[in-house]
C-alpha positions as CSV (number, residue, x, y, z in Angstrom):
1,M,115.9,85.0,147.9
2,L,112.7,84.8,149.9
3,V,112.2,81.6,152.0
4,K,109.0,80.6,153.6
5,E,107.8,77.4,155.3
6,Y,104.2,76.3,154.7
7,R,102.5,73.8,157.0
8,I,99.3,72.3,155.7
9,C,97.3,69.9,157.9
10,M,95.1,67.1,156.5
11,P,92.5,64.8,158.2
12,L,94.5,61.8,157.0
13,T,97.5,59.7,157.9
14,T,100.8,60.1,156.1
15,E,100.4,56.5,154.8
16,E,97.0,57.3,153.4
17,Y,98.3,60.5,151.8
18,R,101.1,58.6,150.0
19,V,98.4,57.2,147.8
20,G,96.2,60.3,147.8
21,Q,99.0,62.5,146.7
22,L,99.8,60.4,143.6
23,Y,96.2,60.1,142.7
24,T,95.5,63.8,143.1
25,I,98.5,64.9,141.0
26,S,97.6,62.6,138.2
27,K,93.9,63.5,138.1
28,H,94.6,67.2,138.4
29,S,97.2,67.2,135.7
30,H,94.7,65.5,133.4
31,Q,92.0,68.0,134.2
32,E,94.4,70.9,133.4
33,S,95.5,69.5,130.1
34,E,94.2,70.1,126.6
35,K,95.5,69.8,123.1
36,G,99.0,71.2,123.0
37,E,99.0,72.3,126.6
38,G,99.3,70.7,130.0
39,V,101.7,68.3,131.8
40,E,103.6,65.8,129.7
41,V,105.3,63.1,131.6
42,V,108.7,62.3,130.2
43,K,110.1,59.9,132.8
44,N,108.5,58.2,135.8
45,E,110.9,55.5,137.2
46,P,112.3,54.1,140.4
47,H,115.4,55.9,141.8
48,E,117.8,54.9,144.6
49,D,119.4,57.6,146.7
50,P,122.4,56.8,149.0
51,V,120.9,59.0,151.8
52,H,117.1,58.8,151.4
53,G,116.9,55.2,150.0
54,P,114.5,53.9,147.3
55,G,112.2,56.4,145.7
56,Q,110.6,57.6,142.5
57,F,112.0,60.0,140.0
58,T,109.7,62.0,137.6
59,E,110.5,64.4,134.8
60,K,107.7,66.4,133.4
61,R,107.4,69.1,130.7
62,V,104.9,71.7,131.7
63,H,103.5,73.2,128.5
64,L,102.4,76.7,129.5
65,S,101.3,79.1,126.7
66,S,97.8,80.3,127.8
67,K,98.3,78.9,131.3
68,L,100.5,81.9,131.9
69,P,98.8,84.9,133.4
70,S,97.9,87.6,130.9
71,W,100.5,90.1,132.2
72,A,103.2,87.5,131.8
73,R,102.2,86.7,128.3
74,A,102.5,90.4,127.5
75,V,106.1,90.8,128.8
76,T,107.6,87.5,127.7
77,P,107.9,85.6,124.4
78,R,105.8,82.5,124.0
79,I,107.2,79.9,126.4
80,F,106.3,76.4,125.2
81,Y,107.4,74.4,128.2
82,I,109.5,74.2,131.3
83,T,111.1,71.1,132.8
84,E,110.1,69.9,136.3
85,K,112.2,67.2,138.0
86,A,111.1,65.6,141.3
87,W,112.6,63.0,143.6
88,N,110.0,61.3,145.8
89,Y,111.5,59.5,148.8
90,Y,108.2,59.6,150.7
91,P,107.8,61.0,153.4
92,Y,110.5,63.3,152.0
93,T,110.4,64.9,148.6
94,I,112.3,67.4,146.5
95,T,110.8,69.3,143.6
96,A,113.2,71.3,141.4
97,D,111.8,72.9,138.3
98,G,114.7,74.7,136.7
99,H,114.7,76.5,133.4
100,S,117.0,79.0,131.7
101,L,115.2,80.5,128.8
102,Q,117.5,81.2,125.8
103,C,116.5,84.9,125.7
104,S,119.1,87.4,126.9
105,F,116.5,89.9,128.2
106,L,114.8,87.4,130.5
107,P,116.1,87.3,134.1
108,K,117.0,84.2,136.0
109,F,114.2,82.8,138.1
110,S,114.2,79.8,140.4
111,I,112.2,78.0,143.0
112,Y,113.3,75.1,145.2
113,I,110.9,73.0,147.4
114,E,111.6,70.5,150.1
115,T,108.7,68.6,151.6
116,K,108.3,66.4,154.7
117,Y,105.2,64.7,155.9
118,E,104.5,63.8,159.6
119,D,101.6,62.5,161.6
120,N,101.0,65.6,163.7
121,C,99.2,68.9,163.7
122,G,102.1,70.9,162.4
123,D,103.9,71.4,165.7
124,S,107.3,70.1,164.7
125,E,109.9,72.8,165.0
126,N,112.9,73.1,162.6
127,I,111.8,69.9,160.9
128,F,114.2,70.5,158.1
129,H,117.2,71.1,160.4
130,S,118.4,73.5,157.8
131,D,121.7,75.3,158.2
132,K,121.5,76.6,154.6
133,I,118.9,79.2,155.5
134,L,120.4,82.5,156.5
135,G,118.4,84.1,159.4
136,D,114.8,83.3,160.4
137,H,112.2,82.4,157.8
138,E,108.4,82.9,158.0
139,V,106.2,80.0,159.0
140,S,102.7,80.0,157.6
141,F,99.9,77.6,158.6
142,L,97.5,77.0,155.7
143,D,94.0,75.9,156.6
144,I,92.4,73.8,153.8
145,A,88.9,74.5,155.1
146,F,88.9,78.2,156.1
147,D,91.7,79.9,154.1
148,E,90.4,81.6,151.0
149,I,91.4,80.5,147.5
150,P,90.9,82.5,144.3
151,E,87.1,82.5,143.4
152,R,87.7,81.1,139.9
153,Y,89.1,77.9,141.4
154,Y,86.4,77.4,144.0
155,R,84.3,74.3,143.7
156,S,81.6,73.6,146.3
157,L,82.1,69.9,146.0
158,E,85.7,70.4,147.0
159,D,85.0,72.6,150.0
160,P,86.1,70.8,153.2
161,R,83.6,72.8,155.2
162,F,80.8,70.9,153.4
163,F,82.4,67.7,152.1
164,S,81.8,64.5,154.0
165,S,83.5,61.2,153.1
166,S,81.2,58.3,152.7
167,K,84.1,55.8,153.0
168,T,86.0,57.3,155.9
169,G,83.3,59.3,157.7
170,R,85.6,62.3,157.9
171,G,84.4,65.8,157.3
172,P,82.9,68.3,157.1
173,L,85.7,70.3,158.8
174,R,84.6,72.8,161.5
175,E,86.4,75.7,163.1
176,G,89.3,74.5,165.2
177,W,89.4,71.1,163.4
178,R,93.2,70.9,163.6
179,Q,93.0,70.7,167.4
180,H,90.5,67.9,167.7
181,T,90.6,65.9,164.4
182,K,92.0,62.4,164.4
183,P,93.8,61.2,162.4
184,I,95.8,64.2,161.3
185,M,99.0,64.8,159.4
186,C,100.9,67.8,158.2
187,S,102.8,68.6,155.0
188,Y,105.8,70.8,155.8
189,K,107.0,72.6,152.7
190,L,110.2,74.7,152.7
191,V,109.9,77.0,149.6
192,S,112.8,79.2,148.3
193,V,112.1,81.7,145.6
194,K,114.8,83.7,143.9
195,F,114.4,86.5,141.3
196,E,117.7,88.3,140.8
197,V,116.6,91.6,139.3
198,W,117.4,94.8,141.1
199,G,114.3,96.8,141.9
200,L,111.9,94.0,141.2
201,Q,113.3,91.2,143.3
202,T,111.2,91.7,146.5
203,R,107.9,92.3,144.8
204,V,108.2,89.4,142.3
205,E,109.3,86.9,145.0
206,Q,106.4,87.9,147.2
207,F,104.0,87.6,144.3
208,V,105.3,84.1,143.4
209,H,104.9,83.0,147.0
210,K,101.3,84.1,146.9
211,V,100.8,81.9,143.8
212,I,102.5,79.0,145.5
213,R,100.3,79.4,148.5
214,D,97.1,79.2,146.4
215,I,98.4,76.1,144.5
216,L,99.2,74.3,147.8
217,L,95.7,75.1,149.2
218,I,93.9,74.0,146.0
219,G,95.9,70.7,145.8
220,H,95.4,69.7,149.4
221,R,91.7,70.5,149.3
222,Q,91.3,68.3,146.3
223,A,93.2,65.4,147.9
224,F,90.8,65.4,150.7
225,A,87.7,66.0,148.6
226,W,88.6,63.1,146.3
227,V,89.4,60.7,149.2
228,D,86.5,58.4,148.3
229,E,88.0,58.0,144.9
230,W,91.4,56.8,146.0
231,C,90.7,55.4,149.5
232,G,91.5,51.7,149.6
233,M,93.8,51.7,146.5
234,T,97.1,49.9,146.9
235,M,100.4,51.4,145.8
236,E,100.3,49.1,142.8
237,E,96.8,50.2,141.8
238,V,97.6,53.9,142.2
239,R,100.8,53.5,140.2
240,R,98.8,51.8,137.4
241,Y,96.3,54.6,137.5
242,E,99.1,57.1,137.4
243,R,100.7,55.4,134.3
244,E,97.4,55.1,132.5
245,T,96.3,58.6,133.2
246,Q,99.7,60.0,132.2
247,E,99.4,58.1,128.8
248,A,96.0,59.6,128.3
249,T,97.2,63.1,129.2
250,N,100.3,62.8,126.9
251,E,97.9,61.8,124.1
252,L,95.6,64.7,124.9
253,I,98.4,67.2,124.8
254,G,99.9,65.8,121.6
255,L,103.5,66.0,120.4
256,V,104.6,69.6,119.6
257,A,108.2,70.7,119.2
258,P,109.3,73.3,121.7
259,T,109.9,76.8,120.4
260,I,112.3,77.7,123.2
261,S,115.0,75.4,124.6
262,V,115.0,74.7,128.3
263,S,118.1,73.7,130.3
264,E,118.2,70.4,132.2
265,V,118.4,70.4,136.0
266,E,120.8,68.0,137.8
267,Q,119.7,66.3,141.0
268,P,119.4,69.1,143.5
269,T,121.9,69.7,146.3
270,A,121.5,71.9,149.3
271,T,122.4,75.0,147.4
272,H,120.3,74.3,144.3
273,S,117.1,76.2,143.6
274,A,114.3,75.7,141.2
275,P,110.6,76.6,140.3
276,A,107.6,75.4,142.2
277,S,105.8,72.1,142.4
278,A,102.4,71.4,140.9
279,P,102.8,73.9,138.1
280,S,99.9,72.4,136.2
281,T,97.6,74.6,138.2
282,P,97.0,77.7,136.1
283,L,98.7,80.7,137.5
284,S,96.8,83.8,138.6
285,D,95.6,86.2,135.8
286,E,95.9,89.0,138.3
287,A,99.0,91.1,137.6
288,P,101.1,92.3,140.5
289,D,100.9,96.0,141.2
290,F,104.1,96.9,139.4
291,L,102.8,95.6,136.1
292,A,99.8,97.0,134.2
293,P,97.6,94.2,132.9
294,P,97.0,94.5,129.2
295,K,93.7,93.5,127.5
296,T,94.0,90.0,126.2
297,R,91.8,87.2,125.0
298,P,89.9,85.5,127.9
299,R,91.4,82.3,129.3
300,K,89.7,79.0,128.6
301,K,87.8,77.8,131.6
302,S,86.7,74.4,130.4
303,A,88.6,71.3,131.5
304,P,88.7,68.0,129.7
305,E,86.7,65.1,131.2
306,T,88.6,63.4,134.0
307,L,89.4,59.8,133.2
308,T,88.8,57.4,136.1
309,L,90.6,54.1,136.5
310,P,87.7,52.0,135.2
311,A,87.3,54.3,132.2
312,L,90.9,53.9,131.3
313,R,90.7,50.2,131.6
314,E,87.6,50.0,129.4
315,R,89.3,52.1,126.8
316,A,92.4,49.9,126.9
317,S,90.4,46.7,126.5
318,A,88.4,48.1,123.6
319,E,91.6,48.9,121.8
């Protein structure tokens, strides 16, 4: 198992990001969905935990197919969906996507993510107080402005080096912005990746961490770049946007029966592990060095039109 801790700072407060996170996930999921593929929301309901208190539980089916990288499509059968379960007790969250494909030749693979949010520049040490991690783990600071992301996901309008918020006056972000920007918050993410196959374990786990790193950077960049869209929304308003966008996304995906069954994941404990959060982001088409990339049909690069809250309300009233 390969464990890493990622720290991603944002020019926001944790209270602001509570709304921005929900808005960004909903909008991004809709953008990445199309007929038969994308993120289908199965459950989104309040949940009470004896330790963490009131929160929100979500269960999603991530319909993959062409979202998989080309090398993965070549070495695995068609995977129709995996199940993601998440428990959001903001400012603490758990994401546990667990799947056990009913194919004897496929290895077990799991990712487990714990997240904590704090109003600081990423200088809290041992924030998870974790005694379940054996030995030291790597801590990586991710810079939303100056760390590179895959070129195919780059959007100039989402580049924090150039974006300036008309509502908050924040941005563009300059070199050293984490040391002098106020307000500032940090997402602390403890990510455990496990791939139990002798001879491939280390390389696969390292590759998956690279994919997760790209997903985290893209998602946090978008949350800041879209701040003028969600800034000022109340929790009630963003929850309504979330519900309406999820309904539109589910309709866009359509109802298709799965071709491979997926096991359910119980609420995670300290020893559970499961696949990564935000899986709606397409995975990289670049094969790791130990797999030769086959020639396949090109990936679709178009995304459906994003539905804004006013557009959703207009559609609802017209019906």
